C-alpha positions as CSV (number, residue, x, y, z in Angstrom):
1,M,5.4,191.3,166.9
2,A,6.8,194.1,169.2
3,F,4.6,193.1,172.0
4,V,5.6,189.4,171.7
5,A,9.3,190.7,171.4
6,A,8.6,192.7,174.8
7,Q,7.3,189.7,176.5
8,R,10.2,187.6,175.5
9,V,12.7,190.2,177.0
10,M,10.5,190.3,180.1
11,K,10.6,186.6,180.5
12,L,14.2,186.5,179.7
13,S,15.0,189.1,182.3
14,A,13.0,186.7,184.9
15,V,15.1,183.9,183.9
16,L,18.3,185.8,184.4
17,A,17.1,187.0,187.8
18,V,16.3,183.3,189.1
19,T,19.7,182.2,187.5
20,L,22.0,184.9,189.0
21,G,19.9,184.9,192.4
22,L,18.6,188.6,192.0
23,S,15.3,189.9,192.8
24,T,12.6,189.8,190.1
25,G,13.4,192.3,187.5
26,S,17.0,193.1,188.3
27,V,19.7,193.1,185.7
28,L,23.4,193.0,186.9
29,A,25.3,195.9,185.6
30,Q,28.3,194.5,183.6
31,D,30.5,197.5,184.8
32,G,29.7,196.5,188.5
33,G,28.2,199.8,189.0
34,T,24.6,200.6,189.9
35,V,22.0,197.8,189.1
36,R,19.4,198.9,186.6
37,Q,15.8,197.4,186.5
38,M,13.2,196.8,184.2
39,P,9.4,195.7,184.9
40,S,9.1,192.0,184.3
41,S,5.5,191.4,185.8
42,A,2.1,193.0,185.7
43,E,2.8,194.3,189.3
44,E,5.9,195.9,188.5
45,I,4.3,197.7,185.6
46,K,1.7,199.2,188.0
47,L,4.4,200.9,189.9
48,S,4.0,204.7,190.2
49,F,6.4,207.7,190.6
50,A,4.0,209.4,193.1
51,P,6.1,208.7,196.2
52,L,9.0,210.0,194.6
53,V,7.1,213.3,193.3
54,K,5.8,213.6,196.9
55,R,9.0,213.6,198.4
56,V,10.7,216.0,195.7
57,G,7.6,218.4,194.8
58,P,7.8,220.5,198.1
59,A,11.5,221.6,196.9
60,V,10.3,223.0,193.8
61,V,9.0,226.5,193.9
62,N,7.6,229.0,191.4
63,V,9.6,232.1,190.9
64,Y,8.0,235.5,190.2
65,A,10.2,238.3,189.1
66,S,9.3,241.9,188.6
67,R,10.9,245.1,187.5
68,K,9.8,248.7,187.1
69,V,10.3,250.2,183.9
70,M,9.4,253.9,182.5
71,Q,7.5,253.8,179.2
72,Q,6.4,256.7,177.1
73,R,2.6,257.4,177.4
74,R,0.8,256.6,174.1
75,V,-0.6,260.0,173.3
76,S,-3.4,260.5,170.6
77,P,-1.9,262.4,167.7
78,F,-4.6,265.1,168.1
79,F,-2.6,266.5,170.9
80,D,0.1,267.4,168.5
81,D,-2.4,269.8,167.1
82,P,-2.3,273.3,169.0
83,F,-5.9,274.1,168.2
84,F,-7.0,270.7,169.9
85,R,-4.7,271.2,172.7
86,R,-6.0,274.9,173.2
87,F,-9.6,273.5,173.7
88,F,-9.0,270.4,175.5
89,G,-5.9,271.4,177.2
90,D,-3.4,268.9,179.0
91,P,-4.8,268.2,182.5
92,G,-2.1,268.2,184.9
93,G,0.7,268.5,182.3
94,N,1.1,264.8,182.2
95,L,0.4,264.0,178.6
96,G,3.4,262.6,176.8
97,R,5.6,262.2,180.1
98,P,6.8,258.7,180.9
99,Q,4.8,256.4,183.0
100,E,6.0,253.7,185.4
101,R,5.1,250.2,184.5
102,V,5.8,246.8,186.1
103,Q,7.2,244.0,184.0
104,S,7.0,240.4,185.4
105,S,8.3,237.0,184.4
106,L,7.7,233.4,185.7
107,G,10.0,230.7,186.2
108,S,10.8,227.9,188.5
109,G,13.4,227.0,191.3
110,V,14.8,224.4,193.5
111,I,15.3,224.8,197.2
112,I,18.6,223.2,197.8
113,S,19.1,223.6,201.7
114,E,16.9,223.7,204.6
115,D,17.6,227.4,205.2
116,G,15.5,228.4,202.1
117,T,18.5,228.6,199.4
118,V,17.0,228.6,196.1
119,I,18.8,228.1,192.7
120,T,17.1,228.9,189.4
121,N,18.0,230.3,186.0
122,H,19.7,233.6,185.6
123,H,17.3,234.5,182.7
124,V,14.4,234.0,185.1
125,I,15.6,236.9,187.5
126,K,17.4,239.1,185.1
127,D,17.1,242.8,185.9
128,A,14.6,242.0,188.5
129,D,13.8,244.6,191.2
130,E,11.8,242.2,193.4
131,V,11.6,238.3,193.6
132,R,8.9,236.1,195.2
133,V,8.8,232.3,195.4
134,A,5.6,230.4,196.0
135,L,5.9,226.9,197.6
136,N,3.6,224.1,196.3
137,D,1.7,224.3,199.6
138,R,0.8,227.9,198.3
139,R,2.9,229.8,200.7
140,E,4.6,232.8,199.2
141,F,7.7,234.6,200.5
142,D,9.9,237.6,199.2
143,A,13.3,236.4,198.2
144,E,16.7,238.1,198.0
145,I,19.0,237.6,195.0
146,V,22.3,236.5,196.6
147,L,24.3,235.8,193.2
148,K,23.6,236.0,189.5
149,D,26.1,234.4,187.2
150,E,25.3,235.2,183.5
151,R,27.9,232.8,182.1
152,T,26.4,229.7,183.5
153,D,22.8,231.1,183.4
154,L,22.3,230.4,187.2
155,A,21.2,232.5,190.1
156,V,20.9,231.9,193.8
157,L,18.2,233.2,195.9
158,K,17.4,233.2,199.6
159,I,13.9,233.0,201.0
160,K,12.9,235.5,203.5
161,G,11.1,233.3,205.9
162,E,11.4,230.9,208.8
163,G,12.6,227.2,208.0
164,P,13.3,224.6,207.8
165,F,12.4,224.2,204.2
166,D,11.9,220.8,202.3
167,F,15.0,220.7,199.9
168,A,16.3,218.3,197.1
169,P,19.7,216.9,197.5
170,F,22.4,217.1,194.8
171,A,23.1,213.9,193.1
172,E,26.9,212.9,192.7
173,A,28.7,214.3,189.8
174,D,28.6,212.1,186.5
175,S,26.0,209.6,188.2
176,L,23.8,209.9,185.2
177,E,23.8,207.5,182.1
178,V,22.1,207.7,178.9
179,G,18.8,205.8,179.1
180,D,18.2,206.7,182.8
181,I,14.6,207.7,183.6
182,V,14.4,211.4,184.9
183,L,11.4,213.5,186.2
184,A,11.3,217.2,185.2
185,I,9.2,219.4,187.7
186,G,8.5,223.0,187.2
187,N,5.7,225.5,186.3
188,P,5.3,225.4,182.6
189,F,3.1,228.1,181.0
190,G,2.1,229.3,184.7
191,V,-0.4,226.4,185.0
192,G,1.0,225.1,188.3
193,Q,3.4,222.6,189.5
194,T,3.9,220.0,186.8
195,V,5.6,216.8,186.6
196,T,6.8,215.3,183.4
197,Q,9.0,212.0,182.9
198,G,11.4,210.9,180.2
199,I,15.0,209.4,179.8
200,V,18.3,211.0,179.5
201,S,18.7,211.2,175.7
202,A,22.4,212.4,175.8
203,L,25.2,213.8,178.2
204,A,27.8,216.4,177.7
205,R,25.9,218.2,175.0
206,T,28.2,221.1,173.8
207,Q,27.8,223.7,171.1
208,V,24.2,224.4,172.0
209,G,24.9,228.1,172.3
210,I,23.0,228.8,175.5
211,T,25.7,229.5,178.1
212,D,29.4,230.0,178.2
213,Y,29.8,226.7,179.8
214,Q,28.1,224.2,177.4
215,F,27.7,220.8,179.0
216,F,24.1,220.0,179.1
217,I,22.0,217.0,180.0
218,Q,19.7,216.3,177.1
219,T,16.3,215.0,177.9
220,D,12.9,214.1,176.2
221,A,11.0,214.9,179.4
222,A,8.5,217.4,178.4
223,I,9.9,221.1,179.2
224,N,8.0,224.2,178.3
225,P,8.3,228.0,179.0
226,G,8.0,228.4,182.6
227,N,10.0,225.1,183.4
228,S,13.3,227.3,183.4
229,G,14.9,226.8,186.8
230,G,13.0,223.7,187.7
231,A,14.3,220.4,188.8
232,L,15.4,217.4,186.8
233,V,15.7,214.5,189.3
234,D,16.7,210.9,189.2
235,M,14.9,207.9,190.5
236,E,16.5,208.4,193.9
237,G,14.8,211.9,194.2
238,K,18.2,213.5,193.8
239,L,18.7,216.8,191.7
240,V,20.7,215.9,188.6
241,G,20.1,219.0,186.7
242,I,18.5,222.6,186.4
243,N,16.1,222.6,183.5
244,T,17.3,225.5,181.3
245,A,16.1,225.5,177.6
246,I,14.4,223.6,174.8
247,F,15.0,223.1,171.3
248,S,11.7,224.4,169.5
249,R,10.4,226.0,166.4
250,S,6.9,226.4,167.9
251,G,7.8,227.5,171.5
252,G,6.4,224.4,172.8
253,S,8.2,220.9,173.9
254,N,9.5,219.0,171.1
255,G,11.2,216.4,173.3
256,I,14.5,218.1,173.1
257,G,15.2,219.9,176.5
258,F,18.6,220.7,178.1
259,A,19.5,220.9,181.6
260,I,22.5,222.4,183.6
261,P,24.2,219.5,185.3
262,S,24.0,219.5,189.1
263,H,27.7,219.7,189.5
264,M,27.7,223.2,187.9
265,A,24.8,224.3,190.0
266,R,26.5,223.0,193.2
267,F,29.6,224.9,192.1
268,V,27.7,228.2,191.7
269,A,25.8,227.5,195.1
270,S,29.0,227.0,196.8
271,A,30.3,230.4,195.4
272,A,27.1,232.0,196.7
273,S,28.2,231.0,200.1
274,Q,31.3,232.9,199.9
275,G,30.4,236.1,198.3
276,D,28.1,237.7,195.4
277,M,30.2,236.7,192.5
278,V,31.6,233.4,191.0
279,R,35.5,233.1,191.2
280,R,36.8,230.6,188.6
281,P,40.1,229.1,188.2
282,W,42.3,230.8,185.7
283,L,44.5,228.6,183.3
284,G,46.5,231.3,181.5
285,A,46.4,229.4,178.4
286,T,44.4,229.1,175.2
287,V,43.0,226.1,173.6
288,Q,41.5,225.0,170.4
289,T,39.4,222.2,168.9
290,V,41.3,219.2,167.5
291,S,39.8,218.8,164.1
292,A,40.1,215.7,162.0
293,E,43.3,217.2,160.0
294,I,45.1,218.2,163.3
295,S,44.1,214.6,164.8
296,E,45.6,212.8,161.7
297,A,48.7,214.9,161.9
298,L,49.3,213.8,165.5
299,G,48.6,210.3,164.9
300,L,45.5,209.9,166.8
301,D,42.8,207.3,166.2
302,R,40.1,209.9,166.4
303,P,39.6,213.5,167.2
304,R,39.7,214.3,170.8
305,G,41.2,216.6,173.6
306,V,42.0,220.2,173.3
307,L,45.3,221.5,171.9
308,I,47.2,224.2,173.7
309,T,47.9,227.2,171.5
310,N,49.3,229.9,173.7
311,V,50.7,229.9,177.2
312,F,50.9,233.3,179.1
313,D,54.1,234.1,181.1
314,G,53.6,233.7,184.9
315,S,50.4,231.9,184.5
316,P,49.5,228.8,186.4
317,A,49.9,226.9,183.1
318,A,53.2,228.3,182.6
319,R,54.4,227.6,186.3
320,A,53.1,223.9,185.8
321,G,55.1,223.2,182.5
322,L,52.2,223.4,180.1
323,R,53.5,223.8,176.5
324,V,52.3,225.1,173.2
325,G,51.3,222.0,171.2
326,D,50.5,219.9,174.3
327,L,47.2,217.8,173.6
328,V,45.0,217.8,176.9
329,I,43.0,214.7,176.9
330,S,41.6,214.4,180.4
331,V,41.1,216.9,183.4
332,D,41.0,214.9,186.7
333,G,40.5,211.6,185.0
334,K,37.5,212.9,183.0
335,E,38.0,212.8,179.2
336,V,37.6,216.0,177.4
337,I,36.7,216.1,173.8
338,D,36.4,219.8,172.9
339,P,36.9,223.2,174.4
340,D,33.4,223.4,175.9
341,S,33.8,220.1,177.9
342,F,37.4,221.1,178.8
343,G,36.1,224.5,180.2
344,Y,33.2,222.8,182.0
345,R,35.6,220.3,183.7
346,F,38.3,222.9,184.8
347,A,35.8,225.8,185.7
348,T,33.8,223.9,188.2
349,R,37.0,223.1,190.3
350,Q,37.4,225.0,193.6
351,L,40.1,227.6,193.9
352,G,43.1,226.5,196.2
353,E,43.0,222.9,194.9
354,V,45.1,221.3,192.3
355,S,43.8,219.8,188.9
356,A,45.5,216.9,187.2
357,F,45.8,217.2,183.3
358,T,46.8,214.2,181.2
359,V,48.5,215.5,178.1
360,L,50.0,213.8,175.0
361,R,53.4,215.2,174.3
362,S,55.9,213.9,171.9
363,G,54.2,210.5,171.3
364,G,53.7,209.8,175.0
365,E,51.5,210.7,178.1
366,A,52.6,213.4,180.7
367,A,50.8,214.4,183.9
368,V,50.6,218.2,184.6
369,E,49.4,219.6,187.8
370,I,47.7,222.9,187.7
371,E,47.2,225.1,190.8
372,L,43.7,226.4,190.8
373,E,43.8,230.2,191.3
374,A,41.8,233.1,190.3
375,A,42.9,235.4,187.4
376,P,45.1,238.3,189.2
377,E,44.5,241.8,188.7
378,T,47.9,243.0,187.7
379,V,47.0,246.7,187.3
380,P,44.5,249.0,188.9
381,R,41.1,249.0,186.8
382,D,40.8,252.8,186.9
383,E,37.4,252.8,185.4
384,R,36.4,255.9,183.5
385,L,33.3,257.2,181.7
386,L,34.5,259.2,178.7
387,E,32.4,262.2,178.3
388,E,34.5,264.7,176.2
389,Y,33.4,264.7,172.4
390,S,35.5,262.4,170.7
391,P,34.7,258.7,169.0
392,F,34.9,257.5,172.6
393,E,32.2,259.7,174.1
394,G,29.8,257.6,176.1
395,A,32.2,254.7,176.4
396,T,33.3,253.3,179.8
397,V,36.9,251.9,179.7
398,M,39.2,250.0,182.2
399,N,42.6,249.0,182.2
400,L,43.0,245.4,181.0
401,S,44.4,242.7,183.2
402,P,43.9,238.7,183.5
403,A,40.9,239.3,185.9
404,V,39.2,241.9,183.7
405,A,39.7,239.7,180.6
406,E,38.3,236.7,182.4
407,E,35.1,238.9,183.3
408,L,34.7,239.9,179.6
409,R,35.4,236.6,178.3
410,L,38.6,237.8,176.3
411,D,41.4,235.7,175.1
412,G,44.8,236.9,174.5
413,E,47.5,239.1,176.0
414,F,46.7,241.3,178.8
415,E,47.6,245.0,178.2
416,G,46.1,248.0,177.3
417,V,42.6,249.6,177.7
418,V,39.2,247.8,177.1
419,I,35.9,249.2,176.6
420,T,33.5,247.8,179.2
421,S,30.2,249.4,178.3
422,I,28.7,251.9,175.8
423,D,25.8,254.4,176.2
424,P,23.6,253.7,173.1
425,R,23.0,257.4,172.8
426,G,26.7,258.4,172.7
427,T,29.2,258.9,169.9
428,A,31.0,255.6,170.5
429,A,27.7,253.6,169.6
430,R,27.3,255.7,166.6
431,V,30.8,255.1,165.1
432,G,30.5,251.4,165.7
433,L,32.6,250.7,168.9
434,R,31.9,247.7,170.8
435,V,32.0,246.4,174.4
436,G,35.4,244.1,174.4
437,D,37.2,246.4,172.0
438,I,40.9,246.9,173.0
439,V,42.2,250.3,172.3
440,H,45.8,250.4,171.1
441,S,46.5,253.7,169.9
442,V,44.8,257.2,169.2
443,N,46.2,259.4,166.4
444,G,49.6,257.7,166.8
445,T,49.8,257.7,170.4
446,K,49.9,254.4,172.3
447,I,47.3,253.9,174.8
448,D,48.6,252.1,177.9
449,S,46.0,253.3,180.5
450,T,42.6,254.8,181.0
451,R,44.2,258.1,181.9
452,R,46.1,258.4,178.8
453,L,43.2,257.6,176.8
454,E,41.0,260.1,178.5
455,R,43.7,262.8,177.8
456,E,43.8,262.0,174.3
457,T,40.2,262.4,173.9
458,R,40.4,266.0,175.2
459,R,42.4,267.1,172.3
460,D,40.8,268.9,169.3
461,A,41.3,267.0,166.2
462,R,40.0,267.1,162.6
463,V,40.7,263.5,161.9
464,W,40.9,260.5,164.4
465,D,43.0,257.6,163.6
466,L,42.2,254.6,165.9
467,E,43.9,251.2,166.2
468,I,41.4,248.5,167.7
469,E,41.7,245.0,168.6
470,R,38.4,243.1,168.2
471,G,38.4,239.3,168.6
472,D,41.7,238.3,166.9
473,Q,41.9,241.1,164.5
474,I,43.5,244.5,164.5
475,Q,41.3,247.3,163.0
476,R,42.4,250.7,161.7
477,I,39.6,253.2,161.6
478,R,39.7,256.8,160.5
479,L,37.0,259.1,161.4
480,R,36.5,262.9,160.7
481,G,36.7,265.1,163.8
């Protein structure tokens, strides 16, 4: 019955084609956009993706990352016996000393310009000392890490070799639709360049828990370990996404794969052409999800948008007139449904431009224009490693500013001193302090700078009373000296 139904659909499409004057197999899009096609003859069913793969395949590379680590030698317990060591000795005195080992990882990448610029996943080259890329024609090159951005799980490399190189052009932003056919190209399990085909299962997937900016393309094209950083391309051979993760309980493909949209990849690549870090727009406001209860209270037909819960003085949001209680329903004409989609739409805009918000306020719509600028560094960072014996021994601290808060992914007011790193062997780690903790006071003394905190940690104290802000809670901790 399914086969008969399929035949009827194919015959119907052919009749429509003749009636509308279209080529065989064409169906006119109702929205007047791109014309989608479906096979309507045996000849069309025999069509192949081979020409597309031949065009795009040379732009997809294998990425080999390696790093040197020191590892303790595994020594036989016999060498703990003085009698054994007396007779067999320790040749060269090397037993028990750390030895150098090389750890390597394998992933994929995509060449995005003829000069050999490659985009891949951050987790593919994280902590790497050396990176090499292999083209599908078996040539290999060393590569330089130009930019790493953990927040988007993207990295940009530059091939150290003479071009020009074949590259994959970016697709237009938001050009994909659910149901579109896509190809995933990469190096799964290290078996060599592999092509898999599927459809776009969903768009704008949020709350996946992979990166800070969650706005993923979901596809059923088979993606496996080693595909990370590879290409997801449309039927025009354009790059629509960077394959990043799979949902799996077994480690293999279950038909649920996620790709970072090409718009985000292009944004990070553009940042790499201007420096070694991504500078994002700063709003200067906090937002929250619109729940069913909030939606009902606001008289909405469904939960949508994000609610402004705080606006910081002097911020772009404050200067633009954004208010607490405003409901942002779109950014630059694109609907936002939750904080993740809002963050993606806002964070992928270029500094120096203006972003147009549509907000619901007092029962009507209002337009708010936000100037896109980086978070300011209102006070010097004055980074310090605290080495005196105290609860903070082994912690690195920095004066807090909007720029530092943005880098550390903190929300809230921007005053005080924040912990930016902790030595796992230090006292700070043992007493439970964490990166991102904001130090408000020590033994009753307000901490307004790293210099003051360092001075307070040099005092002898039998008891340490600490006031720490962690997340949205204030914690008061008492420790023995």
